[in-house]
N, C-alpha and C positions, 0 to 999 in steps of 0.2 A: 454381359458380365458371365463368368464361367463361377462355376461352384467351388473351385480350387483356391484355399487360403494360403497354402503352402504347402512344401514337400522336403520330405527327407530321405536321400538315397544313399544306399549302402552299395558300393559299388567293389567288385573283384578286381585285382589287376590283371592284365594282358599277359600276352605270350611271353615266357622267358627261358633261360637255360634251365639244365634238370637242375632240381631243387630236393636235397636229401634231408628228412629230418629222422633223428634219432627213435627207432620205433618204441622205445622204453621211457623216454623222456620228452619226446617231440622237440630236444635241442636241435635248433637249425643250422645249415651250412650256409656259405655264401653263394649268392646266384645272382644273374644281371639279366636286363631286361633286353628285348629283341627289337628290331624296327616292327616286325610283324605284330610285337605287343603294343607298341606304340601307336599302330594303325588303327588295332581293335581298339583301344582306349578311346584313340581321338572319335572313331565313329560313335561309340557309345555316347561320347559328348555330344556331338551333332547329333544324336536321336533324342537326346535328352532335351535338348535346344528345340528340336522341331515340336516336341511335345509340351513342353512348359513354358517356353519363352516365346513362341510362336503368337501373336494375338489371335490369329484366326484358327489355333486349336482349341477343340472344346476342353481341353485340360490345362489353357494357359492359367499361369498362377496371376491372379488379381491383381492389376496396378504394377506389376513388376516390370522393371526396366529391362527390356529386351536385347539393347545393343551394348551401351556402356556397362560395365559390371559398376554396380553400387557396394561397396565393401561393408555398409551398415547392412544390408539385405540378405547377404549369402555369408555362408561360413563353409571352410573346406579343411578337413583333417586327414591325416595320412598316416598309417602305422609305421613306425620307424625299427620295429622289432622284424625277425624273421626275413621275409623276402622285404626287408625295407627299403632298400634301393628301387627294387622293382616298382613296389607300391609308390614311391614317390614318382617315380617317372611317368608309372601311369595316370597318377593324379595330374601331373603337368599336362601329359598327351591330351586328357579327358578334358581339361578346361581350355584347351585350344580349340576343341570342337565346341564346347558351351559357350565360350565367350571370344569367336575370333578375332582377328585383327580387323580395325575398323577406322576411318579415315576421321572418324569423329573423335577418336582418341588424341586429341589436341591441345595445344596451349598456346594464348597469344601473349608475348612478352609486352615488357614497357614500350619497347621501342617499336610495338605494333607488329612485330615479326611473329608469324604462325609456324608452329614447331609441332609436326605429327611425329608420334612415337616411331621407334625403328620396325621394320618389317611391315610397313603399309599401317602403321598403328596397332602394333601388337600390344596384346593386354595383360599387363603382370600384377597376376591375383594373388594374394598371399595366401600361403598353405600352412598350418599347423602341424608339426610331425608330433606323434605322440611317441614317447619314448618307453619301452618297457622297464627302464632303469626307473623311472620316477611316476608312471602313470600305467596302471594295469588294465585300463578299459578294453585295449585292443588286443593284448596278448596276455592273459590272466593264467594260461595253462602250464607256462614253462616256471621252473624253480617252487612247484606247487606240489609237496608229497601227497597229499589227499587225491591229487588227480593221478599221480603216477602209481599210486594203489588202484584208481579206478581202472588203469590201462592194463594192471597185471591182473585184475580180477574178469575183466574181459577176455585176455588171452588164456585164462583159465577156464573160463565158462564152457559149457557143454555145446552151447550153439556155435561159438567161434570154431571149436574143435572138429565138429561134426563138417563145418564148411571148409576149414582146411583141408579134411580128410578127402572131401568131395573134390577140391583143387589140385590133389596130387597130380591126377594127369595133364592138367594145363602147365604146371610147374617143370614137370618132365620134359614137356614138348619145348618150353622156352628157353630151355638150358643153354642150348647153342647159340641164342640170341641176345643172351645179357652178360656175357663175358666176364664169368666168375663172380658176378653180384649174389648174394644170398636169395634162393627162390622157395621162400616161404611166405604164408599168407601174413606174417606179421611185419614184413618189410614191403609188401604191396610194391610192386616192381614197376606197377602202371607209369609213374612220372617219368623214367627213366626211357621205357618203351615208347610214350607218346611224343617225348623230347626228341628221341632219335626219328620217329617216323616222320616229323615235320620237317628236321632240318638234316638228316642224313639220307642221301638219296641211295645208298648202297643199302643201308638197312630197309628202306622202306621197299626196294624192290624184292630183297630177300625174304622178309616176312610175311609167313604164310597168312591167306584170310582168316578171319574170325578171332584171332589171337589178340588183337587189340581190342576188341570188344569183350573178349571174356577177363583181360587184364583190367578193363574198366568196370566191368562188374564187380568182380572181388575187390576192386580198390574202394567202389562205393559201400559194399557191405563193411569194409575195414573201418574207414572214416566215421559212417555212419553210428558204428559201435561204439567209436572213442569219442565223438563229440556229437551224440545225442543221447537223448535220456526220456524214458515215458513218463517220467514225474518231472513237472516243469521247474522244480528248485533242486533236481538230483545234479550230482556232480558231474555229469557228463554233458550237461547243458551250460558249464562254465563260461564258455565264450560267449553264450547268449546272455547270460546274466549279467557281467558286466558292461556289455555295449547296451543292454536294456536301460541302465540309468542315464545313458547320453539320449537315447531315444526318447525317454520321457520327459527329460527336461527340456530337450530340443522344441517337442511337441507343445510342452507349457509356453515356450516361448513364441511360438508361431501363432498361438491362439490367443496370446495376449495382445491387445489392440495396442497397447502402448509399446511394443517392441517392435522395431523396422523388420526382425529376420523371417525369412520367407522362404530361404533354400538352404539346405545343408546338405552337403557331400562327406561321407566317410569313405576313404578308399582304404581296402583293407585286404585279408587274405580268405580264402574260402571258409574259415573254420567258424565263424560265427553265422553263416547261412544256414549249416546243418543244424545248430544249436536252436535258432529261431522258428524254423520250420518245424521243429519238435515242439518247442516253447507255446506258439501259436497254434497248434493242434492242426497245423496244415497237412501234414504227414498221414493224417488218420485218413483224410478224402483222397489224397493225392500222394499214395508210397513211392509214385516214381521220383519223387523230389527228396527223398531219403538217401541222399548221396552228396559229393561235392558239385558244386557248379561249375559251367564252363568258362572259360577266360571270358573277362571283361562283361560278367553277369551283373545283374542289378535288380536290388529290392528297393521298390518306392514306396514309402508310405505316406499318402496324399491326406491331408487334413482339408475336409469339405465343409461346407455350410450344409445343414440339413434342408429336406424342402419342406415348403410352407406346409403347415403353420408352425413346423418344427424349430425350435430355437437354440437346438443344441447343435454342436459341430460333431461329425461323424470323420470317421477313418477307414480308407481303402487301401488294401495292400495288393501291389502288383509283384510281377516278377519277370524278369527278362533273362533268359538263359542264351547265353553268348549272343548269336545275333539274330535271335527270334525277336519277335514283337510282345510287348507286354501284354500279360495276362493277370487277370484280376483272381486272387485267391483270396477267400472268405476265412475268418479266423474264429476260433474259439467256438466251433459248431454252428455260426451264423449262416444265413443264406443271403446275406446282404452285408452293405457296411455296418460296421459296429460303431454305436457312439462311443465318443471319446473317454466320456466318463466311465462307462462300463469296461473299456479297453484297462483304463489305470486301474479299475478296482479288481481285474482279473490278474494283473501282472505286477504291479508295483512293489507288493511284499517280497518277490523274488529278484528284484534288482539289486545288485551289487555295487554300493555308492559311495563307499570308502574303503581306505587301507585296510582299517581295524577289520572290517567284514571280509574283505577278501584274505587277510592273514588267519581268520578265524575258520573260514571254509577250507584254507589249504593245511590247516595242521595236521600233523600227522597221525592217523588213526582216528582223527574225528569224524562222526556220522553226521554226514551232511542233512540229513533229516531236522536234526533239532536247529538246524539254524533257519529255518524259513516258517514263517507264518500259515497256519492253515493245516499241517499234519499233526497226528495224536499225540507223538512225541514231543512236538513244539507246544502243544496244548499242556503236557504233563509238565513242562518243563516252566512254562509261565506260571502254572498254578504254584509250584514250588518256589518260584522266585517271589511271589505274592506273599506266600507265607512266611517266607525268610524276613521279607520286608517288614510286615506287619510285627513279628518277633524283634527286629531292630528298634522300631519306633518302639515298642513296649518298654525295652530295656533302655533305651535313652531317655524316655519320659520318666522312668523309676530312679536313673541316676540323677537326674535334675531336682527330684523330690528329696532324695537324701543329701543332694547339697545343700539344699536351702534348710531343710531340717537342722544340718550340722551348723550352719550359718546363724540360727538363732541362739545357739548357745555362747557366742561372743557379744561382747559390748562393745557397739560402734559408737567412738567418740565424734562429737563435732569437728568437721575439716580434718579428719583423719586420713583422708584419701591421698596417695602420692602421685602427682601428675608427672610423667615420664618425659615431658619436655612436648616440643613441638612435633605433630604428626609427620613422619616422612613417607611420602608417597613415590613409589617406583614406576617410572613410565617406561615398560618394556617395549614401546612401539604398537602400531595397529597395523593390521594387514588390510590392505585395498585391494578389491578388484581380483580376488581369490577365485580361480575357477572351481566348480564342483566336480572335481573329477576324483578317479581313484588314484591315490599317491601312496608311492611305496619309497623308502629310502633309497636314496642313489648309491647301491652296493654292486651294481653290477651294469654292464651295458652290453649289448650284442653287436 
């Protein structure tokens, strides 16, 4: 028996066409997946299968069925905003590698005829799409004024201006290779250059050496500045704070013996990777991770039983950058796996778990420091709120006392109470099986 009780995997999509995001708002434009991207995601799925669904693997998930998918044991989500079509395609390809066709996927009919699913027993695994129009878990940064203010502050910062100045020779050198596209640090031209380098033979032959590496370095700086923050509750970590709620909720489910969930996959874009690496303090010891991951990268959060005589569960965080193998990265300054209880204690106050919290965080001009527990400003706000509550209760009690005093001036006769008649109760319905997610009114759709 292995020590792995369950796993949550956050995976980035595979290769795609050029993807443009507005540098001021990060509003996305349409893009499409490629056969290369499907292969990358399929290979990631096969890799995850070899690690977690192979009974001979040291990381095999205890008692999980390796062949036929059990939809009670697994859950799969795919981001629908931004690169949505690409991400959904990547999720499909990953699942093909994770749960490949098997002749065991069959059924025997009443007439004793055995029918195997098409394509040699293809397994049709359900995927939940997360639409930013009604769920902000996987794309909280669009339509968020506070995040747009954060982007403006990043571009106006001395660090960004200094980096832009040092990048001028590079942008001058690539001007002939980007065909009129803006050559500034704000626009981060790497995505276009990388797409052309992979798919355009003429471009690949013309591009001088080292330019793509320089472009990647500047893009890493740009995205890390936008989607990372030294403060765990900072607005730059917004992408990590919304997905953190999903992480904590899923880990609770896996840890609960009465819940059959053992494997959860979240197929998404690169943005939450950057935020989570900062929030979990991984970039402090591994600064090379302060940037966006390669296509088909994955973070795995393994829930493990503790070594004897320990009766607590522990969390191990692994990261696979592109086609590399998993590497273990310790979080919050630990030198080994972190107890699950401590992981919750260190992170749960910064998770954004409702639309109300997301909307408050995104209010124009709102200082995010007031929104999370643990900051000095947050403590001050809590004290002020407590004082206001005490004052409110005092005034309420005073009002009740005055009302009773006035009532004593009237003579109450027997049976002078008037009944309003039969009491009517209105049943407005009950919500059943409502997911605990970040919900937003359906006012827009990507």
